[in-house]
All heavy atoms as a GROMACS GRO file, in nm:
protein
  614
    1MET      N    1   3.987  15.631   2.750
    1MET     CA    2   4.083  15.521   2.810
    1MET      C    3   4.049  15.508   2.957
    1MET      O    4   4.062  15.625   3.026
    1MET     CB    5   4.222  15.557   2.782
    1MET     CG    6   4.323  15.442   2.805
    1MET     SD    7   4.471  15.483   2.733
    1MET     CE    8   4.572  15.460   2.874
    2GLU      N    9   4.025  15.398   3.010
    2GLU     CA   10   3.993  15.370   3.144
    2GLU      C   11   4.134  15.368   3.225
    2GLU      O   12   4.229  15.296   3.197
    2GLU     CB   13   3.928  15.240   3.165
    2GLU     CG   14   3.870  15.221   3.302
    2GLU     CD   15   3.797  15.080   3.310
    2GLU    OE1   16   3.730  15.051   3.217
    2GLU    OE2   17   3.791  15.032   3.424
    3THR      N   18   4.138  15.444   3.340
    3THR     CA   19   4.253  15.438   3.414
    3THR      C   20   4.248  15.315   3.517
    3THR      O   21   4.138  15.283   3.557
    3THR     CB   22   4.264  15.563   3.511
    3THR    OG1   23   4.149  15.586   3.583
    3THR    CG2   24   4.296  15.692   3.426
    4GLN      N   25   4.363  15.258   3.537
    4GLN     CA   26   4.369  15.126   3.605
    4GLN      C   27   4.368  15.167   3.745
    4GLN      O   28   4.446  15.256   3.790
    4GLN     CB   29   4.491  15.058   3.573
    4GLN     CG   30   4.492  14.915   3.626
    4GLN     CD   31   4.616  14.836   3.574
    4GLN    OE1   32   4.684  14.876   3.493
    4GLN    NE2   33   4.615  14.713   3.618
    5LYS      N   34   4.293  15.098   3.834
    5LYS     CA   35   4.290  15.119   3.977
    5LYS      C   36   4.415  15.061   4.036
    5LYS      O   37   4.455  14.974   3.983
    5LYS     CB   38   4.164  15.056   4.036
    5LYS     CG   39   4.039  15.121   4.010
    5LYS     CD   40   3.924  15.057   4.104
    5LYS     CE   41   3.804  15.134   4.094
    5LYS     NZ   42   3.684  15.074   4.166
    6PRO      N   43   4.467  15.134   4.135
    6PRO     CA   44   4.588  15.091   4.212
    6PRO      C   45   4.558  14.950   4.276
    6PRO      O   46   4.456  14.921   4.316
    6PRO     CB   47   4.624  15.184   4.301
    6PRO     CG   48   4.506  15.266   4.329
    6PRO     CD   49   4.419  15.257   4.205
    7TYR      N   50   4.655  14.859   4.272
    7TYR     CA   51   4.640  14.734   4.333
    7TYR      C   52   4.666  14.748   4.480
    7TYR      O   53   4.762  14.783   4.530
    7TYR     CB   54   4.748  14.629   4.280
    7TYR     CG   55   4.723  14.487   4.337
    7TYR    CD1   56   4.614  14.423   4.319
    7TYR    CD2   57   4.819  14.443   4.423
    7TYR    CE1   58   4.592  14.288   4.374
    7TYR    CE2   59   4.811  14.327   4.482
    7TYR     CZ   60   4.698  14.250   4.469
    7TYR     OH   61   4.673  14.119   4.520
    8MET      N   62   4.548  14.730   4.561
    8MET     CA   63   4.549  14.746   4.701
    8MET      C   64   4.575  14.621   4.771
    8MET      O   65   4.511  14.510   4.734
    8MET     CB   66   4.417  14.800   4.747
    8MET     CG   67   4.375  14.932   4.682
    8MET     SD   68   4.490  15.075   4.710
    8MET     CE   69   4.441  15.116   4.884
    9MET      N   70   4.656  14.615   4.872
    9MET     CA   71   4.690  14.493   4.952
    9MET      C   72   4.723  14.528   5.087
    9MET      O   73   4.761  14.632   5.121
    9MET     CB   74   4.808  14.420   4.890
    9MET     CG   75   4.931  14.490   4.882
    9MET     SD   76   5.057  14.403   4.764
    9MET     CE   77   5.040  14.241   4.805
   10SER      N   78   4.698  14.421   5.176
   10SER     CA   79   4.726  14.437   5.324
   10SER      C   80   4.879  14.414   5.348
   10SER      O   81   4.947  14.362   5.264
   10SER     CB   82   4.646  14.333   5.402
   10SER     OG   83   4.684  14.199   5.368
   11LEU      N   84   4.923  14.452   5.457
   11LEU     CA   85   5.061  14.427   5.497
   11LEU      C   86   5.077  14.269   5.508
   11LEU      O   87   5.186  14.222   5.478
   11LEU     CB   88   5.083  14.484   5.637
   11LEU     CG   89   5.106  14.633   5.642
   11LEU    CD1   90   5.118  14.682   5.775
   11LEU    CD2   91   5.229  14.670   5.559
   12TYR      N   92   4.985  14.202   5.555
   12TYR     CA   93   4.996  14.058   5.555
   12TYR      C   94   5.021  13.991   5.422
   12TYR      O   95   5.108  13.917   5.396
   12TYR     CB   96   4.868  13.991   5.614
   12TYR     CG   97   4.883  13.837   5.632
   12TYR    CD1   98   4.933  13.775   5.749
   12TYR    CD2   99   4.846  13.755   5.535
   12TYR    CE1  100   4.950  13.650   5.763
   12TYR    CE2  101   4.850  13.615   5.549
   12TYR     CZ  102   4.908  13.564   5.664
   12TYR     OH  103   4.917  13.434   5.675
   13GLU      N  104   4.943  14.039   5.317
   13GLU     CA  105   4.973  13.988   5.193
   13GLU      C  106   5.098  14.033   5.129
   13GLU      O  107   5.171  13.954   5.066
   13GLU     CB  108   4.853  14.047   5.089
   13GLU     CG  109   4.706  13.999   5.125
   13GLU     CD  110   4.614  14.068   5.043
   13GLU    OE1  111   4.606  14.204   5.049
   13GLU    OE2  112   4.525  14.001   4.986
   14TYR      N  113   5.147  14.158   5.162
   14TYR     CA  114   5.260  14.202   5.118
   14TYR      C  115   5.384  14.140   5.177
   14TYR      O  116   5.486  14.095   5.111
   14TYR     CB  117   5.287  14.353   5.137
   14TYR     CG  118   5.397  14.424   5.067
   14TYR    CD1  119   5.395  14.447   4.938
   14TYR    CD2  120   5.506  14.444   5.149
   14TYR    CE1  121   5.509  14.516   4.875
   14TYR    CE2  122   5.623  14.502   5.088
   14TYR     CZ  123   5.622  14.539   4.952
   14TYR     OH  124   5.731  14.592   4.899
   15LEU      N  125   5.386  14.110   5.307
   15LEU     CA  126   5.499  14.061   5.378
   15LEU      C  127   5.501  13.904   5.383
   15LEU      O  128   5.598  13.847   5.411
   15LEU     CB  129   5.496  14.113   5.518
   15LEU     CG  130   5.522  14.261   5.530
   15LEU    CD1  131   5.498  14.303   5.689
   15LEU    CD2  132   5.658  14.305   5.486
   16GLY      N  133   5.367  13.845   5.360
   16GLY     CA  134   5.366  13.700   5.368
   16GLY      C  135   5.367  13.651   5.516
   16GLY      O  136   5.366  13.538   5.550
   17ARG      N  137   5.346  13.747   5.609
   17ARG     CA  138   5.321  13.719   5.754
   17ARG      C  139   5.249  13.832   5.825
   17ARG      O  140   5.238  13.939   5.768
   17ARG     CB  141   5.469  13.692   5.815
   17ARG     CG  142   5.545  13.818   5.803
   17ARG     CD  143   5.683  13.818   5.877
   17ARG     NE  144   5.768  13.928   5.854
   17ARG     CZ  145   5.752  14.048   5.915
   17ARG    NH1  146   5.665  14.070   6.010
   17ARG    NH2  147   5.834  14.151   5.883
   18ALA      N  148   5.211  13.804   5.948
   18ALA     CA  149   5.137  13.906   6.026
   18ALA      C  150   5.242  14.017   6.045
   18ALA      O  151   5.354  13.996   6.088
   18ALA     CB  152   5.080  13.852   6.158
   19ALA      N  153   5.201  14.139   6.029
   19ALA     CA  154   5.298  14.257   6.043
   19ALA      C  155   5.315  14.301   6.191
   19ALA      O  156   5.412  14.344   6.232
   19ALA     CB  157   5.246  14.378   5.976
   20GLY      N  158   5.213  14.272   6.279
   20GLY     CA  159   5.201  14.311   6.406
   20GLY      C  160   5.154  14.454   6.419
   20GLY      O  161   5.156  14.536   6.336
   21SER      N  162   5.111  14.482   6.539
   21SER     CA  163   5.051  14.624   6.563
   21SER      C  164   5.142  14.737   6.552
   21SER      O  165   5.114  14.840   6.488
   21SER     CB  166   4.970  14.622   6.693
   21SER     OG  167   5.061  14.608   6.802
   22GLU      N  168   5.277  14.714   6.608
   22GLU     CA  169   5.373  14.818   6.582
   22GLU      C  170   5.406  14.865   6.452
   22GLU      O  171   5.398  14.989   6.405
   22GLU     CB  172   5.497  14.781   6.671
   22GLU     CG  173   5.580  14.903   6.702
   22GLU     CD  174   5.693  14.867   6.794
   22GLU    OE1  175   5.668  14.800   6.898
   22GLU    OE2  176   5.803  14.885   6.759
   23LEU      N  177   5.433  14.769   6.352
   23LEU     CA  178   5.459  14.788   6.223
   23LEU      C  179   5.341  14.855   6.148
   23LEU      O  180   5.348  14.948   6.071
   23LEU     CB  181   5.519  14.669   6.160
   23LEU     CG  182   5.561  14.683   6.004
   23LEU    CD1  183   5.662  14.795   5.974
   23LEU    CD2  184   5.607  14.542   5.948
   24GLY      N  185   5.224  14.792   6.179
   24GLY     CA  186   5.102  14.841   6.120
   24GLY      C  187   5.079  14.979   6.140
   24GLY      O  188   5.043  15.063   6.063
   25LYS      N  189   5.105  15.024   6.274
   25LYS     CA  190   5.073  15.159   6.313
   25LYS      C  191   5.184  15.256   6.237
   25LYS      O  192   5.136  15.354   6.186
   25LYS     CB  193   5.088  15.174   6.469
   25LYS     CG  194   5.060  15.308   6.528
   25LYS     CD  195   5.079  15.303   6.669
   25LYS     CE  196   5.042  15.448   6.722
   25LYS     NZ  197   5.135  15.499   6.820
   26GLU      N  198   5.302  15.210   6.234
   26GLU     CA  199   5.403  15.286   6.180
   26GLU      C  200   5.380  15.316   6.013
   26GLU      O  201   5.382  15.420   5.971
   26GLU     CB  202   5.543  15.213   6.176
   26GLU     CG  203   5.671  15.289   6.159
   26GLU     CD  204   5.787  15.194   6.175
   26GLU    OE1  205   5.815  15.147   6.290
   26GLU    OE2  206   5.854  15.173   6.076
   27VAL      N  207   5.327  15.200   5.946
   27VAL     CA  208   5.303  15.219   5.801
   27VAL      C  209   5.180  15.311   5.787
   27VAL      O  210   5.173  15.393   5.696
   27VAL     CB  211   5.284  15.082   5.748
   27VAL    CG1  212   5.218  15.093   5.599
   27VAL    CG2  213   5.400  14.994   5.740
   28ALA      N  214   5.084  15.295   5.870
   28ALA     CA  215   4.960  15.363   5.862
   28ALA      C  216   4.998  15.525   5.889
   28ALA      O  217   4.944  15.613   5.808
   28ALA     CB  218   4.854  15.332   5.966
   29GLU      N  219   5.075  15.556   5.984
   29GLU     CA  220   5.113  15.693   6.002
   29GLU      C  221   5.182  15.757   5.884
   29GLU      O  222   5.158  15.870   5.854
   29GLU     CB  223   5.205  15.697   6.142
   29GLU     CG  224   5.114  15.679   6.260
   29GLU     CD  225   5.205  15.673   6.393
   29GLU    OE1  226   5.332  15.676   6.380
   29GLU    OE2  227   5.142  15.668   6.495
   30VAL      N  228   5.282  15.676   5.828
   30VAL     CA  229   5.345  15.727   5.714
   30VAL      C  230   5.256  15.758   5.596
   30VAL      O  231   5.262  15.858   5.526
   30VAL     CB  232   5.468  15.636   5.682
   30VAL    CG1  233   5.529  15.672   5.539
   30VAL    CG2  234   5.572  15.622   5.787
   31ALA      N  235   5.166  15.659   5.566
   31ALA     CA  236   5.069  15.658   5.476
   31ALA      C  237   4.975  15.788   5.490
   31ALA      O  238   4.952  15.856   5.385
   31ALA     CB  239   4.987  15.541   5.464
   32VAL      N  240   4.937  15.811   5.606
   32VAL     CA  241   4.849  15.933   5.631
   32VAL      C  242   4.928  16.056   5.600
   32VAL      O  243   4.875  16.156   5.540
   32VAL     CB  244   4.797  15.939   5.774
   32VAL    CG1  245   4.731  16.059   5.815
   32VAL    CG2  246   4.692  15.813   5.786
   33ARG      N  247   5.061  16.066   5.651
   33ARG     CA  248   5.130  16.179   5.639
   33ARG      C  249   5.157  16.211   5.484
   33ARG      O  250   5.157  16.320   5.451
   33ARG     CB  251   5.268  16.147   5.702
   33ARG     CG  252   5.353  16.294   5.738
   33ARG     CD  253   5.454  16.267   5.832
   33ARG     NE  254   5.559  16.171   5.811
   33ARG     CZ  255   5.574  16.066   5.890
   33ARG    NH1  256   5.514  16.048   6.008
   33ARG    NH2  257   5.668  15.972   5.863
   34LEU      N  258   5.179  16.105   5.407
   34LEU     CA  259   5.200  16.123   5.261
   34LEU      C  260   5.060  16.132   5.188
   34LEU      O  261   5.065  16.132   5.059
   34LEU     CB  262   5.279  15.995   5.208
   34LEU     CG  263   5.430  15.990   5.268
   34LEU    CD1  264   5.481  15.860   5.209
   34LEU    CD2  265   5.512  16.123   5.230
   35ARG      N  266   4.951  16.127   5.258
   35ARG     CA  267   4.820  16.139   5.189
   35ARG      C  268   4.799  16.021   5.098
   35ARG      O  269   4.742  16.042   4.988
   35ARG     CB  270   4.797  16.274   5.125
   35ARG     CG  271   4.804  16.392   5.213
   35ARG     CD  272   4.751  16.517   5.146
   35ARG     NE  273   4.717  16.622   5.247
   35ARG     CZ  274   4.798  16.704   5.274
   35ARG    NH1  275   4.928  16.719   5.228
   35ARG    NH2  276   4.771  16.809   5.364
   36GLU      N  277   4.842  15.906   5.132
   36GLU     CA  278   4.830  15.783   5.058
   36GLU      C  279   4.674  15.736   5.057
   36GLU      O  280   4.616  15.770   5.165
   36GLU     CB  281   4.906  15.679   5.112
   36GLU     CG  282   5.044  15.653   5.048
   36GLU     CD  283   5.038  15.629   4.901
   36GLU    OE1  284   4.957  15.546   4.859
   36GLU    OE2  285   5.120  15.686   4.832
   37THR      N  286   4.636  15.665   4.960
   37THR     CA  287   4.508  15.603   4.952
   37THR      C  288   4.508  15.488   5.061
   37THR      O  289   4.595  15.404   5.043
   37THR     CB  290   4.467  15.550   4.814
   37THR    OG1  291   4.474  15.663   4.732
   37THR    CG2  292   4.334  15.487   4.816
   38ILE      N  293   4.421  15.489   5.152
   38ILE     CA  294   4.411  15.374   5.254
   38ILE      C  295   4.269  15.325   5.248
   38ILE      O  296   4.172  15.400   5.250
   38ILE     CB  297   4.440  15.415   5.393
   38ILE    CG1  298   4.581  15.475   5.401
   38ILE    CG2  299   4.425  15.299   5.491
   38ILE    CD1  300   4.619  15.542   5.528
   39GLN      N  301   4.251  15.182   5.223
   39GLN     CA  302   4.110  15.144   5.232
   39GLN      C  303   4.112  15.037   5.345
   39GLN      O  304   4.208  14.994   5.397
   39GLN     CB  305   4.089  15.056   5.103
   39GLN     CG  306   4.070  15.150   4.980
   39GLN     CD  307   4.061  15.071   4.849
   39GLN    OE1  308   4.061  14.944   4.847
   39GLN    NE2  309   4.029  15.138   4.737
   40GLU      N  310   3.984  15.020   5.392
   40GLU     CA  311   3.964  14.928   5.508
   40GLU      C  312   3.883  14.811   5.459
   40GLU      O  313   3.802  14.825   5.374
   40GLU     CB  314   3.908  14.991   5.628
   40GLU     CG  315   3.997  15.079   5.709
   40GLU     CD  316   3.933  15.119   5.847
   40GLU    OE1  317   3.820  15.100   5.862
   40GLU    OE2  318   4.023  15.154   5.932
   41GLN      N  319   3.918  14.689   5.518
   41GLN     CA  320   3.838  14.569   5.477
   41GLN      C  321   3.811  14.500   5.607
   41GLN      O  322   3.903  14.487   5.692
   41GLN     CB  323   3.930  14.494   5.375
   41GLN     CG  324   3.862  14.365   5.332
   41GLN     CD  325   3.955  14.295   5.228
   41GLN    OE1  326   4.060  14.343   5.173
   41GLN    NE2  327   3.911  14.177   5.204
   42GLU      N  328   3.694  14.433   5.619
   42GLU     CA  329   3.668  14.357   5.727
   42GLU      C  330   3.703  14.214   5.694
   42GLU      O  331   3.677  14.165   5.595
   42GLU     CB  332   3.518  14.361   5.748
   42GLU     CG  333   3.469  14.312   5.878
   42GLU     CD  334   3.469  14.400   6.000
   42GLU    OE1  335   3.464  14.528   5.982
   42GLU    OE2  336   3.518  14.359   6.108
   43ILE      N  337   3.776  14.154   5.786
   43ILE     CA  338   3.821  14.001   5.770
   43ILE      C  339   3.788  13.927   5.881
   43ILE      O  340   3.761  13.984   6.004
   43ILE     CB  341   3.970  13.986   5.729
   43ILE    CG1  342   4.054  14.026   5.850
   43ILE    CG2  343   3.999  14.071   5.604
   43ILE    CD1  344   4.193  13.969   5.843
   44SER      N  345   3.772  13.796   5.869
   44SER     CA  346   3.754  13.709   5.975
   44SER      C  347   3.815  13.577   5.942
   44SER      O  348   3.790  13.511   5.852
   44SER     CB  349   3.616  13.680   5.995
   44SER     OG  350   3.586  13.589   6.106
   45ASN      N  351   3.916  13.532   6.025
   45ASN     CA  352   3.985  13.407   6.013
   45ASN      C  353   4.019  13.361   6.148
   45ASN      O  354   3.993  13.425   6.238
   45ASN     CB  355   4.110  13.429   5.917
   45ASN     CG  356   4.211  13.509   5.976
   45ASN    OD1  357   4.252  13.499   6.092
   45ASN    ND2  358   4.265  13.601   5.895
   46PRO      N  359   4.073  13.235   6.157
   46PRO     CA  360   4.098  13.179   6.296
   46PRO      C  361   4.191  13.262   6.375
   46PRO      O  362   4.180  13.273   6.495
   46PRO     CB  363   4.156  13.048   6.258
   46PRO     CG  364   4.104  13.011   6.139
   46PRO     CD  365   4.095  13.135   6.053
   47LYS      N  366   4.281  13.345   6.317
   47LYS     CA  367   4.376  13.424   6.393
   47LYS      C  368   4.326  13.562   6.423
   47LYS      O  369   4.386  13.626   6.513
   47LYS     CB  370   4.515  13.426   6.314
   47LYS     CG  371   4.577  13.289   6.294
   47LYS     CD  372   4.708  13.287   6.334
   47LYS     CE  373   4.784  13.157   6.311
   47LYS     NZ  374   4.836  13.097   6.432
   48TYR      N  375   4.256  13.623   6.336
   48TYR     CA  376   4.212  13.748   6.354
   48TYR      C  377   4.078  13.789   6.291
   48TYR      O  378   4.040  13.745   6.181
   48TYR     CB  379   4.318  13.853   6.283
   48TYR     CG  380   4.291  13.997   6.291
   48TYR    CD1  381   4.319  14.066   6.407
   48TYR    CD2  382   4.233  14.059   6.187
   48TYR    CE1  383   4.290  14.206   6.420
   48TYR    CE2  384   4.206  14.205   6.190
   48TYR     CZ  385   4.241  14.261   6.302
   48TYR     OH  386   4.208  14.410   6.314
   49THR      N  387   4.001  13.871   6.367
   49THR     CA  388   3.870  13.918   6.312
   49THR      C  389   3.865  14.063   6.336
   49THR      O  390   3.897  14.112   6.453
   49THR     CB  391   3.757  13.855   6.384
   49THR    OG1  392   3.760  13.711   6.356
   49THR    CG2  393   3.615  13.900   6.341
   50GLY      N  394   3.843  14.144   6.238
   50GLY     CA  395   3.839  14.282   6.245
   50GLY      C  396   3.871  14.363   6.127
   50GLY      O  397   3.869  14.291   6.014
   51LYS      N  398   3.910  14.478   6.130
   51LYS     CA  399   3.936  14.562   6.017
   51LYS      C  400   4.082  14.559   5.989
   51LYS      O  401   4.163  14.557   6.078
   51LYS     CB  402   3.888  14.705   6.030
   51LYS     CG  403   3.740  14.719   6.023
   51LYS     CD  404   3.694  14.861   6.029
   51LYS     CE  405   3.546  14.873   6.022
   51LYS     NZ  406   3.496  15.012   6.029
   52ILE      N  407   4.116  14.553   5.861
   52ILE     CA  408   4.257  14.560   5.824
   52ILE      C  409   4.262  14.678   5.716
   52ILE      O  410   4.161  14.715   5.662
   52ILE     CB  411   4.314  14.438   5.750
   52ILE    CG1  412   4.230  14.404   5.635
   52ILE    CG2  413   4.312  14.331   5.863
   52ILE    CD1  414   4.293  14.293   5.547
   53LYS      N  415   4.385  14.734   5.714
   53LYS     CA  416   4.403  14.844   5.615
   53LYS      C  417   4.473  14.788   5.489
   53LYS      O  418   4.554  14.693   5.491
   53LYS     CB  419   4.493  14.956   5.685
   53LYS     CG  420   4.424  15.032   5.785
   53LYS     CD  421   4.503  15.145   5.832
   53LYS     CE  422   4.449  15.231   5.945
   53LYS     NZ  423   4.317  15.207   5.985
   54LEU      N  424   4.435  14.849   5.374
   54LEU     CA  425   4.486  14.810   5.249
   54LEU      C  426   4.563  14.929   5.197
   54LEU      O  427   4.512  15.053   5.196
   54LEU     CB  428   4.378  14.767   5.149
   54LEU     CG  429   4.288  14.655   5.201
   54LEU    CD1  430   4.169  14.620   5.091
   54LEU    CD2  431   4.368  14.529   5.226
   55TYR      N  432   4.673  14.906   5.142
   55TYR     CA  433   4.761  15.014   5.074
   55TYR      C  434   4.796  14.985   4.931
   55TYR      O  435   4.787  14.865   4.891
   55TYR     CB  436   4.890  15.028   5.161
   55TYR     CG  437   4.884  15.052   5.302
   55TYR    CD1  438   4.888  14.940   5.393
   55TYR    CD2  439   4.848  15.174   5.347
   55TYR    CE1  440   4.862  14.958   5.530
   55TYR    CE2  441   4.828  15.193   5.489
   55TYR     CZ  442   4.834  15.081   5.581
   55TYR     OH  443   4.816  15.112   5.711
   56ARG      N  444   4.836  15.086   4.863
   56ARG     CA  445   4.875  15.050   4.724
   56ARG      C  446   5.008  14.985   4.717
   56ARG      O  447   5.098  15.016   4.811
   56ARG     CB  448   4.906  15.197   4.657
   56ARG     CG  449   4.792  15.280   4.614
   56ARG     CD  450   4.827  15.398   4.527
   56ARG     NE  451   4.948  15.470   4.596
   56ARG     CZ  452   5.063  15.485   4.514
   56ARG    NH1  453   5.079  15.428   4.389
   56ARG    NH2  454   5.170  15.551   4.575
   57ARG      N  455   5.031  14.887   4.632
   57ARG     CA  456   5.138  14.809   4.626
   57ARG      C  457   5.272  14.894   4.622
   57ARG      O  458   5.373  14.872   4.668
   57ARG     CB  459   5.138  14.702   4.525
   57ARG     CG  460   5.255  14.616   4.522
   57ARG     CD  461   5.261  14.512   4.428
   57ARG     NE  462   5.368  14.432   4.453
   57ARG     CZ  463   5.379  14.308   4.469
   57ARG    NH1  464   5.262  14.237   4.451
   57ARG    NH2  465   5.488  14.235   4.504
   58GLU      N  466   5.251  14.989   4.531
   58GLU     CA  467   5.370  15.086   4.497
   58GLU      C  468   5.408  15.159   4.621
   58GLU      O  469   5.529  15.176   4.646
   58GLU     CB  470   5.326  15.199   4.387
   58GLU     CG  471   5.306  15.132   4.255
   58GLU     CD  472   5.167  15.071   4.246
   58GLU    OE1  473   5.092  15.068   4.327
   58GLU    OE2  474   5.147  15.024   4.127
   59PHE      N  475   5.309  15.197   4.706
   59PHE     CA  476   5.355  15.267   4.839
   59PHE      C  477   5.426  15.174   4.924
   59PHE      O  478   5.534  15.200   4.984
   59PHE     CB  479   5.229  15.310   4.908
   59PHE     CG  480   5.249  15.346   5.044
   59PHE    CD1  481   5.325  15.458   5.088
   59PHE    CD2  482   5.203  15.267   5.153
   59PHE    CE1  483   5.347  15.484   5.234
   59PHE    CE2  484   5.228  15.289   5.295
   59PHE     CZ  485   5.297  15.407   5.318
   60LEU      N  486   5.382  15.032   4.934
   60LEU     CA  487   5.448  14.949   5.020
   60LEU      C  488   5.588  14.911   4.959
   60LEU      O  489   5.687  14.893   5.042
   60LEU     CB  490   5.374  14.822   5.028
   60LEU     CG  491   5.236  14.838   5.093
   60LEU    CD1  492   5.144  14.705   5.092
   60LEU    CD2  493   5.257  14.885   5.243
   61ASP      N  494   5.598  14.910   4.826
   61ASP     CA  495   5.740  14.888   4.770
   61ASP      C  496   5.833  14.993   4.807
   61ASP      O  497   5.945  14.974   4.850
   61ASP     CB  498   5.722  14.876   4.612
   61ASP     CG  499   5.668  14.745   4.565
   61ASP    OD1  500   5.658  14.650   4.637
   61ASP    OD2  501   5.630  14.753   4.447
   62GLU      N  502   5.787  15.119   4.794
   62GLU     CA  503   5.866  15.238   4.834
   62GLU      C  504   5.888  15.228   4.986
   62GLU      O  505   6.014  15.259   5.038
   62GLU     CB  506   5.796  15.364   4.801
   62GLU     CG  507   5.779  15.400   4.651
   62GLU     CD  508   5.696  15.518   4.621
   62GLU    OE1  509   5.696  15.615   4.704
   62GLU    OE2  510   5.653  15.526   4.514
   63TYR      N  511   5.797  15.204   5.069
   63TYR     CA  512   5.810  15.209   5.213
   63TYR      C  513   5.914  15.107   5.256
   63TYR      O  514   6.012  15.134   5.330
   63TYR     CB  515   5.674  15.180   5.286
   63TYR     CG  516   5.696  15.180   5.439
   63TYR    CD1  517   5.685  15.306   5.504
   63TYR    CD2  518   5.721  15.066   5.504
   63TYR    CE1  519   5.690  15.309   5.640
   63TYR    CE2  520   5.731  15.079   5.641
   63TYR     CZ  521   5.725  15.197   5.710
   63TYR     OH  522   5.732  15.202   5.843
   64PHE      N  523   5.895  14.986   5.211
   64PHE     CA  524   5.988  14.871   5.261
   64PHE      C  525   6.119  14.879   5.180
   64PHE      O  526   6.224  14.841   5.243
   64PHE     CB  527   5.924  14.738   5.253
   64PHE     CG  528   5.820  14.718   5.360
   64PHE    CD1  529   5.684  14.738   5.326
   64PHE    CD2  530   5.851  14.703   5.485
   64PHE    CE1  531   5.592  14.714   5.421
   64PHE    CE2  532   5.764  14.687   5.582
   64PHE     CZ  533   5.618  14.694   5.560
   65GLY      N  534   6.125  14.932   5.058
   65GLY     CA  535   6.243  14.950   4.985
   65GLY      C  536   6.339  15.047   5.049
   65GLY      O  537   6.452  15.018   5.065
   66LYS      N  538   6.279  15.157   5.089
   66LYS     CA  539   6.346  15.266   5.169
   66LYS      C  540   6.414  15.202   5.294
   66LYS      O  541   6.520  15.234   5.331
   66LYS     CB  542   6.261  15.391   5.197
   66LYS     CG  543   6.332  15.494   5.269
   66LYS     CD  544   6.240  15.609   5.279
   66LYS     CE  545   6.309  15.733   5.353
   66LYS     NZ  546   6.406  15.703   5.451
   67LYS      N  547   6.334  15.120   5.368
   67LYS     CA  548   6.388  15.067   5.496
   67LYS      C  549   6.501  14.983   5.457
   67LYS      O  550   6.603  14.985   5.534
   67LYS     CB  551   6.272  14.988   5.562
   67LYS     CG  552   6.179  15.072   5.641
   67LYS     CD  553   6.094  14.979   5.740
   67LYS     CE  554   6.050  15.051   5.849
   67LYS     NZ  555   6.132  15.118   5.939
   68ILE      N  556   6.494  14.899   5.363
   68ILE     CA  557   6.600  14.808   5.330
   68ILE      C  558   6.724  14.890   5.279
   68ILE      O  559   6.836  14.865   5.333
   68ILE     CB  560   6.560  14.706   5.217
   68ILE    CG1  561   6.466  14.607   5.280
   68ILE    CG2  562   6.687  14.634   5.170
   68ILE    CD1  563   6.388  14.513   5.178
   69TYR      N  564   6.696  14.989   5.202
   69TYR     CA  565   6.809  15.087   5.167
   69TYR      C  566   6.870  15.149   5.273
   69TYR      O  567   6.997  15.166   5.289
   69TYR     CB  568   6.748  15.196   5.077
   69TYR     CG  569   6.848  15.283   5.016
   69TYR    CD1  570   6.938  15.244   4.911
   69TYR    CD2  571   6.860  15.417   5.071
   69TYR    CE1  572   7.041  15.344   4.866
   69TYR    CE2  573   6.952  15.498   5.023
   69TYR     CZ  574   7.043  15.466   4.919
   69TYR     OH  575   7.133  15.553   4.877
   70ASP      N  576   6.804  15.189   5.380
   70ASP     CA  577   6.851  15.257   5.500
   70ASP      C  578   6.922  15.161   5.589
   70ASP      O  579   6.973  15.189   5.691
   70ASP     CB  580   6.740  15.320   5.586
   70ASP     CG  581   6.688  15.451   5.505
   70ASP    OD1  582   6.751  15.499   5.414
   70ASP    OD2  583   6.586  15.494   5.558
   71GLY      N  584   6.933  15.033   5.555
   71GLY     CA  585   7.001  14.928   5.624
   71GLY      C  586   6.919  14.862   5.732
   71GLY      O  587   6.963  14.788   5.815
   72GLU      N  588   6.794  14.884   5.731
   72GLU     CA  589   6.708  14.824   5.835
   72GLU      C  590   6.642  14.697   5.775
   72GLU      O  591   6.649  14.674   5.664
   72GLU     CB  592   6.587  14.918   5.873
   72GLU     CG  593   6.634  15.046   5.936
   72GLU     CD  594   6.521  15.143   5.966
   72GLU    OE1  595   6.394  15.094   5.978
   72GLU    OE2  596   6.544  15.269   5.967
   73GLN      N  597   6.610  14.608   5.865
   73GLN     CA  598   6.555  14.487   5.823
   73GLN      C  599   6.422  14.497   5.789
   73GLN      O  600   6.332  14.570   5.835
   73GLN     CB  601   6.567  14.374   5.936
   73GLN     CG  602   6.706  14.330   5.963
   73GLN     CD  603   6.768  14.272   5.848
   73GLN    OE1  604   6.735  14.186   5.782
   73GLN    NE2  605   6.894  14.334   5.820
   74LYS      N  606   6.375  14.422   5.687
   74LYS     CA  607   6.215  14.409   5.645
   74LYS      C  608   6.146  14.346   5.749
   74LYS      O  609   6.184  14.256   5.813
   74LYS     CB  610   6.216  14.327   5.513
   74LYS     CG  611   6.087  14.345   5.443
   74LYS     CD  612   6.102  14.271   5.314
   74LYS     CE  613   5.977  14.294   5.224
   74LYS     NZ  614   5.984  14.228   5.098
   0.00000   0.00000   0.00000
């Protein structure tokens, strides 16, 4: 039986908007601390050219779900 690869997505895809460098750094630091899978992808569009990080959707759900639970804004 083939194991399904986790669905990887960027913060932009997850949030539907640019996350900004501060939030991006915060998420990356937590992901590294938790030994999460992080992939990098090169992108180029009118607003941004460079590398972006991709995270497991489940990790992002947990990360932002916890923030909302703690009473912080998404």
